[in-house]
C-alpha positions as CSV (number, residue, x, y, z in Angstrom):
1,X,-40.6,-16.2,22.8
2,X,-39.6,-13.9,19.7
3,X,-41.5,-10.8,21.1
4,X,-39.9,-11.6,24.6
5,X,-36.0,-11.4,22.8
6,X,-37.4,-8.3,20.9
7,X,-38.1,-6.7,24.7
8,X,-34.9,-8.0,26.0
9,X,-32.5,-7.0,23.0
10,X,-34.5,-3.4,23.4
11,X,-33.3,-3.2,27.0
12,X,-29.9,-4.6,26.2
13,X,-29.3,-1.4,24.0
14,X,-30.5,0.6,26.3
15,X,-28.2,-0.5,28.9
16,X,-24.8,-0.9,26.8
17,X,-21.5,-1.7,27.9
18,X,-19.0,1.3,27.6
19,X,-17.0,-1.2,25.3
20,X,-20.3,-1.9,23.1
21,X,-20.8,1.9,23.3
22,X,-17.2,2.8,21.9
23,X,-17.6,-0.1,18.9
24,X,-20.9,1.2,17.9
25,X,-19.6,4.4,17.5
26,X,-17.2,3.0,14.6
27,X,-19.8,0.2,13.3
28,X,-23.2,2.1,12.8
29,X,-24.0,4.7,9.7
30,X,-21.9,2.1,7.4
31,X,-19.1,4.1,8.5
32,X,-17.2,0.5,7.9
33,X,-18.7,0.1,4.3
34,X,-21.4,-2.0,5.9
35,X,-24.3,-2.3,7.9
36,X,-24.6,-3.5,11.6
37,X,-27.3,-3.8,13.9
38,X,-26.7,-4.2,17.3
39,X,-28.3,-6.6,19.7
40,X,-29.9,-8.3,17.4
41,X,-32.1,-11.3,18.1
42,X,-31.1,-14.5,15.8
43,X,-32.6,-17.7,16.5
44,X,-33.1,-18.4,20.4
45,X,-29.9,-16.0,21.0
46,X,-29.3,-11.8,20.9
47,X,-25.8,-11.0,19.3
48,X,-24.4,-8.1,20.4
49,X,-23.3,-7.1,17.2
50,X,-24.2,-8.4,13.2
51,X,-23.7,-7.8,9.7
52,X,-26.1,-9.4,7.9
53,X,-24.4,-8.6,4.3
54,X,-21.5,-10.5,5.7
55,X,-22.7,-13.2,7.8
56,X,-20.6,-11.8,10.7
57,X,-21.5,-11.8,14.2
58,X,-19.4,-10.0,16.7
59,X,-19.4,-10.5,20.3
60,X,-17.8,-8.4,23.6
61,X,-16.9,-10.5,26.2
62,X,-16.5,-9.2,30.0
63,X,-15.6,-11.0,32.7
64,X,-18.8,-13.1,33.2
65,X,-17.8,-15.3,30.2
66,X,-14.6,-16.6,31.9
67,X,-17.4,-18.9,33.7
68,X,-19.2,-19.7,30.7
69,X,-17.0,-20.9,28.4
70,X,-18.7,-24.1,26.9
71,X,-21.6,-22.2,26.7
72,X,-20.1,-20.0,24.0
73,X,-18.8,-22.5,22.3
74,X,-22.3,-24.1,21.8
75,X,-23.6,-20.6,20.5
76,X,-21.0,-20.2,18.2
77,X,-21.4,-23.4,16.9
78,X,-25.0,-22.8,16.2
79,X,-24.2,-19.5,14.7
80,X,-21.7,-21.3,12.1
81,X,-24.3,-24.1,11.6
82,X,-26.2,-21.1,10.2
83,X,-23.6,-19.8,8.2
84,X,-22.2,-16.9,10.4
85,X,-18.5,-16.2,11.1
86,X,-18.2,-15.0,14.7
87,X,-15.5,-12.8,16.2
88,X,-15.2,-12.4,19.9
89,X,-13.6,-9.8,21.8
90,X,-12.8,-8.8,25.6
91,X,-14.3,-5.6,26.3
92,X,-10.9,-4.2,27.8
93,X,-9.2,-5.4,24.4
94,X,-12.0,-3.3,22.5
95,X,-11.5,-0.1,25.1
96,X,-7.6,-0.4,25.0
97,X,-7.3,-1.5,21.2
98,X,-10.0,-0.2,19.3
99,X,-7.9,0.5,16.2
100,X,-6.9,-3.1,16.0
101,X,-10.1,-4.3,17.0
102,X,-11.4,-2.5,13.8
103,X,-8.8,-3.7,11.2
104,X,-9.6,-7.3,12.7
105,X,-13.6,-6.8,11.8
106,X,-12.5,-5.1,8.3
107,X,-9.9,-7.9,7.8
108,X,-12.8,-10.7,8.3
109,X,-15.5,-9.0,6.6
110,X,-13.8,-7.7,3.4
111,X,-11.7,-11.2,3.4
112,X,-8.5,-8.8,2.9
113,X,-6.4,-6.8,4.9
114,X,-7.7,-3.2,6.5
115,X,-7.7,-0.2,4.0
116,X,-5.5,2.6,5.6
117,X,-7.2,4.6,6.5
118,X,-10.2,3.3,8.0
119,X,-13.3,4.4,5.8
120,X,-14.7,6.0,8.8
121,X,-12.1,7.7,9.7
122,X,-10.8,9.0,6.3
123,X,-10.9,12.4,5.5
124,X,-11.7,13.4,8.8
125,X,-9.4,14.9,12.2
126,X,-10.5,13.5,15.5
127,X,-12.0,15.8,17.9
């Protein structure tokens, strides 16, 4: 089963949604001070993003999640039992408010309000 999850995770990384691609641009390479992995198997699940240092899981939800709220609750409860915090964002929230999304992630990860500017943006002009 583990090998199946690993193969599925690799395929999910290749077929990322627009919201996942956007968020990954800010999370990758420790831009926010911590290391994140994407489409990572944990137990019998694959999470969208995880930071093992802060035990934070970030899930991005599309419209299909409207029909699977009970399944998502059970999944989140399992992660919480394993010691993880779970943050869920709607895809459109990430796409329309990336700054707010990153601030919320940083607040939960670091346990304090976000730095100004975000570490990934310090000293850089947006092209």
